[in-house]
C-alpha positions, 0 to 999 in steps of 0.5 A: 777586515773580518779577522777584526772583526773575529777578534772583537768578538771574541772579547765581548764574549770572553767580558761577557763570561768574566762579568758573569762569574764575578756576578756569581762570587758576589751573590755568594758572598753575600749569601755569606755574609747574611749568614754570618749577621746574629739576630738582635731583637729591636724594631724591625727592620726595613723591607729589602729587596727581596731574595730568590728562596732558590738563591739565598737560603734563610738565615739560621739563628746563631745565638740560638744554636750556640745555646742549645750546644750549651745546654748539651754539653753541660748536660750530663751524658747518662750511660744506659745501664748495662744489663747483666747478661743471664748465665746460662747453664751449661747442658748436663752430660748424660752419664755414660753407663757403666757397664755390671762388669766394670762395677763388679771389678771395681767393687773387688777392687774396693774390698780387700780379700781376707783368706779364710781361716784354717778349719779345725777340727771340732772339740767336743764342748763338755759340761761339768757336773757342779753336783757330782764331786771328782774322785781324786786317785793316788799316784800310780793307782786306780783303786778307790780311797776310803775318803772317796766313798762318801763323796761316790755314795752322794752322785749315785744318789743325785743321778737315781734321782736323775734318771734321765741324766747321762754322764761322762766319766773322764780319767786324768793323770799327772804329767810324770810318766809317759801319755801311753801309760798315762792314757791307760792309767786315767781309763782303769780309773773311769772303770773303776768309778763306774763300776763303784757307783753300779755297784751302788744301783745306778744302771750302765746305760746312764754312764760312758768312760773315757781317758785324756791322759795327761793332756788335759792337766786341771793345774800347770804347776810343778808340785805335789799338790797339783799333782794331786788335783791332777790325778783324779775321776771327773763328772760331765754331761 
C-alpha cells in the first residue's frame, strides 16, 4: 500500500514539473510574438493585463529600426583622409677627417710628374750696335781693305763720342778650312780692327776682342756671296 502511495506522489510531482516547463515555454513564445509585432498608428489599444518588466522586455519599433538601417546604407561612408607621413631626413653622417698624409698622397697621385728640362750652359746674349758698321775681309786674309777704312773712321768717331760705351769685336770666317785654323784667323781679324781704332784715338779700355771662327755664320748658303758676308769683324755691346 505504501508503494502505491509513493508512485502516486512521484507521478504528481512529475506532472507539476511538466506543467511548469510548459508554462515557461508558453510565456517565452508570447514574448517573442509581441516582439515580432510591428507598430501601426491608430487608436490607442485597450488596456491589457500588466506584464512584469522582468518577464517581458519593452518591444522595439521595427519600422524605426528598418528606416535607420536604410538611412545608414544609403549614406556613403566617406573614408578618412590619409595624412602623408612626414619624411624624416636621414641623419647626416659626420665626415671622417682625412689624415694629411692621405690628402698629400692623393694630390701627388693626381698631379703628373713633369721631369725638369736638362740644364744647358747659358749662352751670352750680345746686342749688336747698329751705328757701328761691320768690316769685311778677303779670303784667308786679316788686312784692313781700302773700302773698309771709311766705315772704321765713322765707328771711331761714335766710340769717342760715347767714351763710357764698351764694345766687343768678334772675328768671323767662312766655312772653308778647319775650325782651329778659322779660330786663329778670326782672332787676327778682330785684332786688326781694334788696332786700327786705337790709331784713330779710341782707348784700348773701351774695346775687347774674341773669335768664333766658322761656328757662327751669318749666312748658311754655299756660295761666294754668302762666304763673303761671313768673313767679317762684327761689333756688339
